C-alpha positions in Angstrom: 146.9 63.9 -42.7 144.1 64.9 -45.0 143.0 62.9 -48.1 142.6 64.6 -51.4 141.2 63.0 -54.6 143.6 62.6 -57.5 143.0 61.5 -61.0 143.7 57.8 -60.2 142.8 57.7 -56.5 143.8 59.5 -53.3 147.0 61.1 -52.2 148.0 62.7 -48.9 148.1 66.4 -48.0 150.6 67.3 -45.4 149.3 68.4 -42.0 151.2 71.7 -42.3 148.7 72.7 -45.0 145.5 71.5 -43.3 144.9 74.7 -41.3 145.6 77.0 -44.2 144.8 76.2 -47.8 142.9 73.3 -49.3 143.7 72.7 -53.0 141.4 70.8 -55.4 142.6 70.6 -58.9 141.0 69.4 -62.2 141.4 70.1 -65.8 139.0 71.1 -68.7 140.0 70.7 -72.3 138.4 72.9 -75.0 138.8 72.5 -78.7 138.9 75.8 -80.6 136.0 75.8 -83.1 138.0 77.4 -86.0 141.0 75.1 -85.6 139.9 71.6 -84.5 143.4 70.3 -84.3 144.4 73.1 -81.9 143.5 72.7 -78.3 143.5 75.1 -75.4 144.2 73.4 -72.1 142.6 75.3 -69.2 143.5 74.0 -65.8 141.5 75.4 -62.9 143.0 75.3 -59.5 140.4 76.2 -56.8 141.9 77.7 -53.7 139.7 77.9 -50.6 141.1 80.0 -47.9 140.6 79.3 -44.2 138.2 82.3 -43.9 136.1 80.7 -46.7 136.6 83.4 -49.2 137.7 82.0 -52.6 139.3 82.8 -55.9 139.9 80.7 -59.0 143.4 80.5 -60.4 143.7 79.4 -64.0 146.6 78.3 -66.2 146.1 78.4 -69.9 148.3 76.7 -72.5 147.9 77.0 -76.3 150.1 74.6 -78.4 151.5 75.6 -81.7 149.9 74.4 -85.0 151.4 71.1 -86.1 153.3 70.5 -82.9 152.5 68.1 -80.1 154.3 70.0 -77.4 152.9 73.0 -75.7 154.3 76.5 -75.9 156.8 77.4 -73.2 154.6 80.3 -72.2 152.1 79.6 -69.5 149.4 82.1 -68.9 148.3 82.5 -65.3 145.4 84.6 -64.1 142.8 84.6 -61.4 139.0 85.1 -61.5 137.2 86.3 -58.4 134.1 84.3 -57.7 132.0 87.0 -56.0 131.3 89.4 -58.9 130.0 89.5 -62.5 131.9 90.1 -65.7 131.4 91.7 -69.1 132.7 90.5 -72.5 135.3 93.3 -72.5 136.7 92.0 -69.2 135.2 94.4 -66.7 134.1 93.1 -63.3 131.2 94.5 -61.3 130.5 94.1 -57.6 127.7 95.7 -55.7 128.5 98.0 -52.8 125.2 99.1 -51.2 123.4 101.0 -54.0 126.6 101.4 -56.1 128.7 99.3 -58.4 132.4 98.9 -57.9 134.1 98.3 -61.3 137.5 97.0 -62.3 139.2 94.8 -64.9 139.7 91.1 -64.6 143.3 89.8 -64.6 142.7 88.4 -68.1 143.0 92.0 -69.3 146.7 91.9 -68.5 147.0 88.6 -70.4 145.2 90.2 -73.4 147.1 93.5 -73.7 150.2 93.1 -71.5 151.1 94.8 -68.3 149.1 97.9 -67.7 151.4 101.0 -67.7 148.9 103.8 -67.4 145.3 104.2 -66.3 143.3 107.3 -67.4 140.3 108.0 -65.2 137.3 110.3 -65.6 136.4 113.0 -63.1 134.4 111.9 -60.0 130.9 113.3 -59.6 130.3 113.3 -63.4 127.4 111.7 -65.3 128.0 108.9 -67.8 125.6 107.6 -70.5 125.2 103.9 -71.3 128.0 103.1 -73.8 130.0 106.2 -72.6 133.7 106.0 -71.9 134.5 104.8 -68.4 138.3 104.8 -68.4 141.3 103.9 -70.6 144.1 101.5 -70.1 147.5 101.7 -71.8 150.0 99.0 -72.2 153.3 98.9 -74.2 151.4 97.8 -77.3 147.8 98.9 -76.9 145.4 101.6 -75.7 142.0 100.3 -74.7 139.0 102.4 -73.9 136.4 100.7 -71.7 132.7 101.7 -71.9 129.9 101.5 -69.4 126.9 99.2 -69.8 125.0 101.5 -67.5 124.1 105.1 -67.3 124.8 106.7 -64.0 126.9 108.9 -61.8 130.6 108.2 -61.3 130.6 108.7 -57.5 134.3 108.0 -57.0 137.4 106.9 -58.8 140.5 105.2 -57.4 143.2 107.8 -58.0 145.8 105.4 -56.7 145.8 103.4 -59.9 146.8 106.5 -61.9 149.7 107.0 -59.6 150.6 103.3 -59.5 149.1 101.2 -62.4 150.8 98.1 -61.0 147.8 98.0 -58.5 145.7 96.8 -61.5 148.3 94.3 -62.6 148.9 92.9 -59.1 145.6 93.4 -57.3 142.9 93.6 -59.9 140.1 92.6 -57.6 141.1 94.5 -54.5 143.4 97.5 -54.4 143.3 97.8 -58.2 139.5 98.7 -58.4 138.9 101.6 -60.7 135.5 103.3 -60.5 132.5 103.4 -58.2 129.3 103.9 -60.3 125.8 104.8 -59.0 123.5 103.5 -61.8 120.4 105.4 -62.7 118.3 102.3 -63.0 117.4 99.8 -60.3 118.4 96.8 -62.4 121.4 96.2 -60.2 119.2 95.2 -57.2 120.4 91.7 -56.2 116.8 90.8 -55.2 115.7 91.4 -58.7 116.0 88.4 -61.1 117.1 90.8 -63.8 120.1 91.8 -61.7 122.9 92.6 -64.1 121.3 90.2 -66.6 123.6 91.1 -69.5 126.7 90.2 -67.5 128.3 86.9 -66.8 128.8 84.8 -63.6 132.4 83.8 -63.0 131.9 80.3 -64.5 130.2 81.8 -67.6 133.0 84.2 -68.0 135.6 81.4 -67.8 133.7 79.5 -70.5 133.7 82.7 -72.6 137.5 83.0 -72.2 138.1 79.4 -73.2 136.3 80.1 -76.5 138.3 83.2 -77.5 
């Protein structure tokens, strides 16, 4: 049996889980600045796989004004640790001299299940602030823009055929664009590497304040 730390001491983790997943759970409580009586409860469950890759799973509750009990709706989404994020919920991961780009799972929370993805043509140039791709849900159409100028070297055509890849596998099979930036600011050895983007923990803090 393995020990795990709980709020008031230790409890046991069954042997059958010891070779697979180790779960460590704690909570963070954030008070919304515009509504001091309304709190968002953000519970972070850190899942460390046996192969040492990791992802953060979050549950977000927002109680109604004037009520002590929480809403029945529980928002669940994951945040990958090994990439950076923009304020409009894009993620960026370096692949050699290119950037793989997709959307965080919070986008699905924000606009609903994604029903359509509209991609640009591969091998086309894009300016900073230019349109990267569009996402459609039942209620919204969102155009995402690029923080970099560069060449769109590849697009994931599978997400146009099957948009559920973005809903179900946002950080893997649901990637959207491969961009080759013109500038060298994405060099990870450079301290200015993607300086205008957020680390995963900064992104979570940003989400908690929305």
